[in-house]
TORPA-4810 file (N, C-alpha, C, O; in nm, 3 decimals):
<nodes>
NODE_1_0.079_-0.124_0.029_0.007_-0.005_0.043_0.033_0.130_-0.020_0.151_0.130_0.018_M
NODE_2_0.021_0.248_-0.087_0.112_0.333_-0.140_0.047_0.472_-0.016_-0.047_0.542_-0.055_R
NODE_3_0.103_0.495_0.118_0.039_0.634_0.094_0.102_0.740_0.188_0.065_0.803_0.288_R
NODE_4_0.228_0.730_0.100_0.288_0.915_0.156_0.244_0.986_0.059_0.236_0.948_-0.057_T
NODE_5_0.206_1.114_0.107_0.128_1.265_0.005_0.188_1.253_-0.107_0.115_1.312_-0.187_L
NODE_6_0.281_1.209_-0.165_0.348_1.246_-0.281_0.348_1.153_-0.390_0.393_1.171_-0.503_G
NODE_7_0.254_0.979_-0.312_0.240_0.882_-0.379_0.045_0.934_-0.454_0.011_0.918_-0.571_H
NODE_8_-0.017_0.975_-0.377_-0.110_1.022_-0.342_-0.095_1.086_-0.471_-0.134_1.029_-0.573_V
NODE_9_-0.028_1.234_-0.475_-0.040_1.297_-0.554_0.017_1.278_-0.706_-0.031_1.339_-0.801_A
NODE_10_0.131_1.183_-0.717_0.165_1.120_-0.851_0.000_1.015_-0.882_-0.074_1.052_-0.973_T
NODE_11_-0.022_0.943_-0.833_-0.188_0.897_-0.851_-0.336_0.958_-0.910_-0.438_0.908_-0.957_D
NODE_12_-0.282_1.117_-0.874_-0.382_1.187_-0.941_-0.311_1.192_-1.063_-0.358_1.123_-1.154_I
NODE_13_-0.181_1.276_-1.093_-0.142_1.289_-1.199_-0.154_1.136_-1.334_-0.145_1.160_-1.454_E
NODE_14_-0.175_0.978_-1.274_-0.151_0.903_-1.336_-0.281_0.882_-1.371_-0.303_0.845_-1.487_T
NODE_15_-0.413_0.905_-1.259_-0.518_0.903_-1.304_-0.623_0.960_-1.433_-0.712_0.925_-1.510_Y
NODE_16_-0.505_1.116_-1.376_-0.529_1.247_-1.492_-0.482_1.211_-1.659_-0.549_1.231_-1.761_R
NODE_17_-0.367_1.161_-1.650_-0.378_1.067_-1.808_-0.395_0.993_-1.841_-0.368_0.980_-1.960_K
NODE_18_-0.463_0.865_-1.761_-0.532_0.758_-1.804_-0.676_0.822_-1.878_-0.722_0.807_-1.990_D
NODE_19_-0.718_0.896_-1.766_-0.842_0.908_-1.862_-0.878_1.114_-1.873_-0.998_1.142_-1.881_T
NODE_20_-0.789_1.222_-1.873_-0.853_1.337_-1.894_-0.854_1.460_-1.886_-0.822_1.565_-1.943_G
NODE_21_-0.940_1.376_-1.720_-0.959_1.422_-1.606_-0.897_1.425_-1.507_-0.785_1.372_-1.507_N
NODE_22_-0.957_1.498_-1.366_-0.906_1.463_-1.238_-0.994_1.392_-1.194_-1.085_1.389_-1.277_F
NODE_23_-1.023_1.316_-1.084_-1.061_1.232_-0.993_-1.158_1.357_-0.902_-1.135_1.438_-0.812_P
NODE_24_-1.251_1.324_-0.971_-1.423_1.422_-0.813_-1.342_1.340_-0.709_-1.236_1.402_-0.701_A
NODE_25_-1.337_1.262_-0.649_-1.301_1.313_-0.583_-1.168_1.168_-0.494_-1.109_1.090_-0.569_T
NODE_26_-1.153_1.163_-0.392_-1.037_1.069_-0.347_-1.079_0.962_-0.362_-0.984_0.886_-0.349_L
NODE_27_-1.192_0.893_-0.387_-1.298_0.712_-0.306_-1.281_0.718_-0.504_-1.284_0.606_-0.555_K
NODE_28_-1.271_0.794_-0.568_-1.320_0.743_-0.698_-1.150_0.717_-0.742_-1.126_0.600_-0.771_E
NODE_29_-1.067_0.787_-0.747_-0.894_0.772_-0.705_-0.886_0.667_-0.722_-0.854_0.607_-0.825_L
NODE_30_-0.919_0.620_-0.604_-0.892_0.503_-0.530_-0.917_0.388_-0.522_-0.860_0.306_-0.450_A
NODE_31_-1.081_0.355_-0.662_-1.100_0.265_-0.722_-1.086_0.283_-0.877_-1.167_0.228_-0.952_A
NODE_32_-0.957_0.380_-0.939_-0.904_0.305_-1.017_-0.848_0.201_-1.067_-0.760_0.176_-0.984_H
NODE_33_-0.841_0.126_-1.146_-0.745_0.026_-1.157_-0.609_0.036_-1.176_-0.599_0.116_-1.270_D
NODE_34_-0.468_-0.009_-1.132_-0.403_0.051_-1.126_-0.351_0.116_-0.990_-0.254_0.080_-0.924_G
NODE_35_-0.415_0.192_-0.971_-0.364_0.228_-0.827_-0.389_0.199_-0.703_-0.501_0.151_-0.687_I
NODE_36_-0.318_0.212_-0.600_-0.235_0.111_-0.509_-0.294_0.179_-0.358_-0.225_0.161_-0.258_N
NODE_37_-0.431_0.262_-0.345_-0.341_0.381_-0.259_-0.448_0.327_-0.106_-0.562_0.282_-0.097_L
NODE_38_-0.315_0.368_0.021_-0.461_0.312_0.191_-0.529_0.362_0.188_-0.504_0.482_0.170_E
NODE_39_-0.736_0.302_0.210_-0.825_0.341_0.246_-0.858_0.282_0.384_-0.844_0.166_0.422_V
NODE_40_-0.904_0.383_0.444_-0.994_0.350_0.581_-1.159_0.192_0.579_-1.193_0.103_0.502_D
NODE_41_-1.175_0.212_0.626_-1.351_0.147_0.583_-1.449_0.155_0.551_-1.536_0.074_0.516_K
NODE_42_-1.434_0.374_0.573_-1.546_0.380_0.456_-1.508_0.446_0.325_-1.587_0.510_0.256_H
NODE_43_-1.358_0.422_0.292_-1.341_0.410_0.150_-1.219_0.496_0.114_-1.129_0.487_0.031_G
NODE_44_-1.266_0.619_0.247_-1.126_0.758_0.244_-0.962_0.672_0.256_-0.915_0.593_0.337_N
NODE_45_-0.901_0.746_0.108_-0.714_0.767_0.089_-0.681_0.853_0.253_-0.710_0.971_0.275_V
NODE_46_-0.617_0.763_0.349_-0.543_0.827_0.445_-0.351_0.869_0.389_-0.284_0.851_0.287_I
NODE_47_-0.334_0.911_0.482_-0.195_0.927_0.492_-0.159_0.852_0.603_-0.239_0.771_0.651_D
NODE_48_-0.001_0.875_0.670_0.081_0.842_0.745_0.050_0.803_0.900_0.121_0.736_0.975_H
NODE_49_-0.113_0.880_0.935_-0.136_0.894_1.012_-0.251_0.813_1.043_-0.301_0.793_1.153_W
NODE_50_-0.274_0.784_0.969_-0.403_0.669_0.897_-0.562_0.785_0.917_-0.678_0.746_0.926_K
NODE_51_-0.506_0.944_0.919_-0.621_1.006_0.886_-0.630_1.022_0.735_-0.541_0.991_0.656_N
NODE_52_-0.792_1.093_0.696_-0.817_1.132_0.562_-0.761_1.232_0.485_-0.780_1.351_0.513_P
NODE_53_-0.642_1.168_0.317_-0.594_1.323_0.260_-0.793_1.427_0.267_-0.914_1.410_0.276_V
NODE_54_-0.683_1.530_0.251_-0.809_1.654_0.157_-0.787_1.674_0.045_-0.708_1.739_-0.023_S
NODE_55_-0.868_1.607_0.034_-0.877_1.692_-0.140_-0.919_1.780_-0.206_-1.035_1.792_-0.166_Y
NODE_56_-0.895_1.886_-0.318_-0.974_1.940_-0.354_-0.896_1.995_-0.492_-0.779_2.030_-0.482_S
NODE_57_-0.961_2.001_-0.615_-0.964_2.090_-0.775_-0.963_2.212_-0.785_-1.073_2.251_-0.745_L
NODE_58_-0.879_2.328_-0.828_-0.850_2.427_-0.830_-0.824_2.411_-1.022_-0.800_2.313_-1.093_T
NODE_59_-0.843_2.555_-1.051_-0.817_2.673_-1.124_-0.730_2.591_-1.302_-0.751_2.579_-1.423_E
NODE_60_-0.612_2.552_-1.177_-0.526_2.502_-1.299_-0.471_2.327_-1.240_-0.372_2.278_-1.294_D
NODE_61_-0.545_2.248_-1.129_-0.541_2.116_-1.096_-0.588_2.094_-0.957_-0.706_2.068_-0.938_G
NODE_62_-0.518_2.101_-0.873_-0.512_1.982_-0.743_-0.455_2.103_-0.569_-0.416_2.208_-0.517_F
NODE_63_-0.485_2.009_-0.566_-0.448_2.031_-0.355_-0.465_1.928_-0.283_-0.576_1.900_-0.237_I
NODE_64_-0.355_1.852_-0.260_-0.393_1.705_-0.166_-0.324_1.758_-0.070_-0.206_1.780_-0.098_V
NODE_65_-0.370_1.796_0.070_-0.268_1.733_0.153_-0.346_1.649_0.289_-0.462_1.611_0.302_C
NODE_66_-0.206_1.636_0.397_-0.237_1.584_0.497_-0.234_1.695_0.637_-0.151_1.779_0.671_S
NODE_67_-0.318_1.666_0.676_-0.358_1.721_0.824_-0.246_1.688_0.900_-0.216_1.743_1.006_L
NODE_68_-0.214_1.641_0.870_-0.104_1.645_1.043_-0.103_1.433_1.115_-0.104_1.320_1.066_G
NODE_69_-0.101_1.492_1.237_-0.105_1.354_1.336_-0.182_1.365_1.415_-0.196_1.285_1.507_R
NODE_70_-0.260_1.485_1.394_-0.352_1.541_1.442_-0.448_1.534_1.402_-0.535_1.529_1.489_D
NODE_71_-0.483_1.531_1.300_-0.624_1.560_1.190_-0.687_1.729_1.175_-0.764_1.801_1.113_G
NODE_72_-0.615_1.726_1.255_-0.620_1.884_1.257_-0.588_1.989_1.128_-0.499_1.958_1.048_A
NODE_73_-0.671_2.127_1.108_-0.569_2.221_1.035_-0.486_2.287_1.139_-0.500_2.297_1.261_R
NODE_74_-0.367_2.342_1.031_-0.249_2.455_1.104_-0.227_2.311_1.205_-0.259_2.196_1.177_G
NODE_75_-0.152_2.370_1.349_-0.064_2.257_1.426_0.105_2.268_1.417_0.095_2.387_1.391_G
NODE_76_0.210_2.252_1.416_0.390_2.282_1.454_0.402_2.110_1.405_0.324_2.015_1.414_R
NODE_77_0.556_2.126_1.344_0.578_2.052_1.363_0.460_1.935_1.286_0.362_1.975_1.223_G
NODE_78_0.492_1.791_1.306_0.419_1.672_1.296_0.263_1.699_1.284_0.179_1.632_1.224_V
NODE_79_0.250_1.809_1.353_0.104_1.811_1.338_0.079_1.898_1.271_-0.039_1.931_1.285_D
NODE_80_0.153_1.977_1.174_0.135_2.042_1.079_0.094_1.999_0.921_0.138_1.905_0.854_G
NODE_81_0.003_2.091_0.888_0.006_2.093_0.751_0.026_2.104_0.627_0.054_2.198_0.554_D
NODE_82_-0.006_1.909_0.601_0.166_1.910_0.490_0.035_1.907_0.345_-0.075_1.851_0.348_L
NODE_83_0.101_1.998_0.215_0.035_2.042_0.072_0.131_1.984_-0.008_0.246_1.945_0.013_C
NODE_84_0.077_1.988_-0.079_0.074_1.948_-0.247_-0.007_1.986_-0.397_-0.130_1.988_-0.401_M
NODE_85_0.058_2.008_-0.493_-0.041_2.032_-0.624_0.039_1.953_-0.692_0.018_1.978_-0.811_D
NODE_86_0.098_1.894_-0.685_0.174_1.798_-0.786_0.267_1.771_-0.729_0.308_1.823_-0.625_G
NODE_87_0.340_1.631_-0.827_0.387_1.527_-0.704_0.533_1.573_-0.606_0.555_1.543_-0.488_P
NODE_88_0.615_1.651_-0.693_0.724_1.702_-0.631_0.730_1.828_-0.595_0.839_1.884_-0.591_N
NODE_89_0.559_1.923_-0.548_0.519_2.012_-0.517_0.456_2.053_-0.383_0.335_2.041_-0.365_N
NODE_90_0.560_2.114_-0.264_0.492_2.192_-0.168_0.425_2.293_-0.186_0.493_2.387_-0.225_C
NODE_91_0.296_2.319_-0.172_0.275_2.393_-0.169_0.310_2.499_-0.045_0.316_2.471_0.075_V
NODE_92_0.333_2.643_-0.115_0.346_2.721_-0.002_0.503_2.684_0.119_0.504_2.739_0.229_N
NODE_93_0.605_2.601_0.082_0.641_2.544_0.127_0.626_2.507_0.248_0.707_2.555_0.327_N
NODE_94_0.500_2.395_0.314_0.380_2.373_0.362_0.434_2.269_0.446_0.373_2.217_0.540_S
NODE_95_0.579_2.235_0.400_0.687_2.142_0.461_0.829_2.191_0.536_0.928_2.125_0.567_W
NODE_96_0.798_2.331_0.554_0.950_2.344_0.634_0.853_2.411_0.784_0.897_2.490_0.867_M
NODE_97_0.670_2.328_0.781_0.583_2.362_0.924_0.632_2.243_0.982_0.650_2.217_1.101_T
NODE_98_0.656_2.162_0.860_0.576_1.995_0.947_0.742_1.908_0.948_0.738_1.788_0.920_C
NODE_99_0.884_1.970_0.981_0.950_1.867_1.089_0.916_1.974_1.256_0.884_2.079_1.313_A
NODE_100_0.971_1.797_1.258_0.926_1.818_1.445_1.014_1.909_1.526_1.135_1.932_1.538_P
NODE_101_0.883_1.957_1.583_0.994_2.042_1.737_1.110_1.955_1.754_1.162_1.854_1.708_T
NODE_102_1.127_2.046_1.843_1.267_1.929_1.903_1.198_1.860_2.016_1.230_1.760_2.079_F
NODE_103_1.098_1.938_2.024_1.008_1.797_2.206_0.894_1.729_2.130_0.802_1.694_2.204_W
NODE_104_0.878_1.700_1.993_0.832_1.642_1.919_1.009_1.495_1.882_1.006_1.378_1.919_Q
NODE_105_1.101_1.544_1.824_1.156_1.459_1.805_1.258_1.401_1.954_1.330_1.301_1.958_F
NODE_106_1.239_1.474_2.032_1.337_1.394_2.139_1.205_1.335_2.235_1.231_1.227_2.288_A
NODE_107_1.106_1.376_2.256_1.003_1.326_2.349_0.876_1.202_2.322_0.836_1.100_2.377_F
NODE_108_0.830_1.324_2.145_0.696_1.205_2.125_0.736_1.099_1.981_0.653_1.017_1.940_E
NODE_109_0.856_1.114_1.925_0.789_1.019_1.844_0.970_0.890_1.855_1.018_0.871_1.967_L
NODE_110_0.997_0.863_1.803_1.050_0.708_1.815_1.160_0.700_1.733_1.187_0.621_1.643_N
NODE_111_1.268_0.870_1.816_1.415_0.816_1.794_1.496_0.830_1.934_1.578_0.920_1.950_T
NODE_112_1.460_0.706_2.061_1.488_0.721_2.161_1.601_0.659_2.088_1.694_0.738_2.066_K
NODE_113_1.614_0.556_2.051_1.729_0.453_2.026_1.860_0.551_1.927_1.979_0.525_1.942_G
NODE_114_1.805_0.679_1.813_1.927_0.753_1.797_1.937_0.836_1.948_2.042_0.819_2.010_M
NODE_115_1.881_0.882_1.980_1.892_0.998_2.114_2.019_0.892_2.207_2.134_0.932_2.222_L
NODE_116_1.968_0.753_2.261_2.083_0.625_2.291_2.157_0.706_2.293_2.189_0.783_2.384_R
NODE_117_2.229_0.685_2.075_2.362_0.644_2.047_2.426_0.827_2.037_2.517_0.853_2.115_A
NODE_118_2.395_0.897_1.979_2.411_1.053_2.060_2.520_1.038_2.206_2.639_1.059_2.232_C
NODE_119_2.393_0.990_2.279_2.450_0.983_2.429_2.593_0.950_2.470_2.685_0.988_2.541_V
NODE_120_2.548_0.830_2.358_2.723_0.642_2.398_2.840_0.754_2.348_2.950_0.788_2.392_G
NODE_121_2.768_0.788_2.246_2.852_0.822_2.127_2.957_0.939_2.241_3.076_0.927_2.269_A
NODE_122_2.842_1.065_2.295_2.959_1.138_2.373_3.014_1.077_2.472_3.131_1.102_2.498_A
NODE_123_2.941_0.983_2.546_3.005_0.978_2.651_3.171_0.902_2.646_3.254_0.905_2.736_F
NODE_124_3.187_0.824_2.481_3.295_0.753_2.434_3.369_0.845_2.385_3.490_0.821_2.379_L
NODE_125_3.326_0.956_2.343_3.440_1.092_2.305_3.461_1.113_2.473_3.564_1.058_2.514_A
NODE_126_3.410_1.159_2.539_3.497_1.195_2.651_3.587_1.048_2.748_3.675_1.031_2.833_M
NODE_127_3.529_1.002_2.699_3.644_0.844_2.755_3.772_0.923_2.729_3.842_0.995_2.800_A
NODE_128_3.779_0.859_2.526_3.856_0.875_2.396_3.991_1.028_2.492_4.107_1.000_2.520_F
NODE_129_3.915_1.203_2.526_3.945_1.277_2.511_3.999_1.197_2.665_4.080_1.121_2.613_Y
NODE_130_4.005_1.179_2.752_4.046_1.222_2.858_4.192_1.112_2.837_4.309_1.148_2.825_Y
NODE_131_4.133_0.961_2.837_4.297_0.844_2.797_4.353_0.967_2.742_4.424_1.038_2.813_N
NODE_132_4.335_0.988_2.656_4.464_1.057_2.505_4.551_1.197_2.565_4.651_1.250_2.518_L
NODE_133_4.486_1.224_2.662_4.529_1.332_2.775_4.624_1.316_2.858_4.668_1.415_2.917_S
NODE_134_4.687_1.166_2.887_4.768_1.167_2.970_4.690_1.127_3.107_4.764_1.074_3.189_G
NODE_135_4.643_1.132_3.121_4.585_1.135_3.279_4.625_1.293_3.386_4.539_1.356_3.448_G
NODE_136_4.778_1.328_3.384_4.859_1.359_3.537_4.775_1.512_3.419_4.777_1.530_3.298_Q
NODE_137_4.703_1.602_3.553_4.644_1.676_3.577_4.774_1.803_3.591_4.892_1.771_3.602_R
NODE_138_4.732_1.927_3.590_4.793_2.042_3.600_4.707_2.151_3.697_4.618_2.215_3.640_K
NODE_139_4.731_2.176_3.843_4.665_2.259_3.813_4.560_2.365_3.776_4.592_2.472_3.725_K
NODE_140_4.430_2.329_3.804_4.367_2.455_3.692_4.353_2.403_3.583_4.291_2.478_3.507_G
NODE_141_4.390_2.277_3.522_4.403_2.244_3.409_4.231_2.126_3.393_4.193_2.091_3.281_E
NODE_142_4.171_2.092_3.494_4.117_1.992_3.535_3.947_2.149_3.468_3.873_2.096_3.385_R
NODE_143_3.907_2.298_3.503_3.855_2.399_3.474_3.863_2.372_3.355_3.748_2.343_3.321_E
NODE_144_3.982_2.355_3.205_3.956_2.356_3.129_3.907_2.258_3.024_3.871_2.260_2.906_S
NODE_145_3.925_2.162_3.133_3.817_2.038_3.051_3.727_2.013_3.067_3.671_1.928_2.997_V
NODE_146_3.663_2.081_3.178_3.513_2.043_3.139_3.468_2.223_3.062_3.387_2.232_2.970_V
NODE_147_3.534_2.339_3.119_3.463_2.401_2.990_3.473_2.399_2.834_3.406_2.469_2.759_A
NODE_148_3.604_2.271_2.785_3.627_2.214_2.636_3.473_2.103_2.595_3.401_2.089_2.496_N
NODE_149_3.478_2.060_2.694_3.289_1.944_2.717_3.233_2.031_2.718_3.137_2.037_2.641_V
NODE_150_3.260_2.135_2.800_3.012_2.263_2.738_3.064_2.287_2.608_2.980_2.290_2.518_I
NODE_151_3.218_2.308_2.569_3.199_2.428_2.422_3.178_2.328_2.413_3.059_2.340_2.443_V
NODE_152_3.198_2.145_2.381_3.126_2.107_2.265_3.027_2.028_2.283_2.971_2.007_2.175_T
NODE_153_2.973_1.966_2.381_2.839_1.966_2.367_2.727_2.068_2.362_2.610_2.042_2.336_V
NODE_154_2.789_2.220_2.397_2.680_2.357_2.335_2.693_2.341_2.145_2.584_2.372_2.097_V
NODE_155_2.780_2.308_2.052_2.809_2.317_1.915_2.712_2.159_1.893_2.634_2.164_1.798_F
NODE_156_2.714_2.064_1.950_2.681_1.948_1.929_2.513_1.948_1.931_2.441_1.854_1.896_S
NODE_157_2.483_2.040_1.966_2.329_2.054_2.026_2.306_2.150_1.905_2.219_2.115_1.825_L
NODE_158_2.383_2.283_1.878_2.373_2.305_1.766_2.366_2.228_1.586_2.312_2.267_1.483_I
NODE_159_2.450_2.106_1.621_2.427_2.037_1.482_2.361_1.972_1.497_2.309_1.900_1.412_I
NODE_160_2.339_1.976_1.628_2.214_1.858_1.646_2.096_1.890_1.538_2.066_1.849_1.426_A
NODE_161_2.035_2.002_1.649_1.928_2.042_1.588_1.917_2.141_1.445_1.832_2.230_1.445_A
NODE_162_1.979_2.128_1.360_2.024_2.190_1.200_2.009_2.028_1.147_1.958_2.016_1.035_V
NODE_163_2.048_1.900_1.218_2.006_1.814_1.161_1.886_1.765_1.141_1.844_1.706_1.041_L
NODE_164_1.811_1.801_1.278_1.635_1.755_1.280_1.646_1.827_1.202_1.692_1.766_1.105_V
NODE_165_1.627_1.975_1.168_1.527_2.005_1.076_1.527_2.005_0.938_1.447_2.052_0.858_V
NODE_166_1.719_1.891_0.912_1.692_1.879_0.806_1.671_1.767_0.712_1.647_1.753_0.592_L
NODE_167_1.699_1.645_0.879_1.716_1.554_0.829_1.554_1.424_0.874_1.536_1.305_0.849_H
NODE_168_1.489_1.503_0.929_1.411_1.463_1.054_1.270_1.396_0.982_1.192_1.483_0.943_A
NODE_169_1.224_1.250_0.957_1.126_1.215_0.779_1.011_1.292_0.864_1.053_1.351_0.964_P
NODE_170_0.890_1.298_0.841_0.808_1.404_0.908_0.711_1.266_0.919_0.653_1.247_1.026_T
NODE_171_0.695_1.179_0.819_0.589_1.048_0.860_0.449_1.163_0.744_0.327_1.172_0.760_G
NODE_172_0.513_1.210_0.668_0.358_1.252_0.596_0.361_1.149_0.467_0.267_1.147_0.387_H
</nodes>
């Protein structure tokens, strides 16, 4: 079963090429030969979150939207709306509002394994640093080590925040 929003938009274009018109509804699209979209028990095309996908025709095409995890208009992060007017065209950069917020990424999404790996890598890096530094400390050197660790953690968090925005999947 195909259920990403891009697949729905691609299937709408396929339907148009086959019939010469856009489908009147997504139920009509799902019933078309060769289209394999996931539907709920009422025949509504659903998104990754198992919520109905909204679809409307415009003067020059269509707009198809996933309303995010909460299934309601508006929202931020994974609760945000993602709309497309073609297989590769997000409407009004809606993809930018659908990246998970830091809270969603850290505590609500299935990212625990990655977070554990990051924390483990940080402790491993500190252990290597301690071993490679020779173990003998001069007066005041401990404060220098603590300052270096703090600076490393701060910059690691900044880099992690950038990576979350650029890489974390939204599930749409």
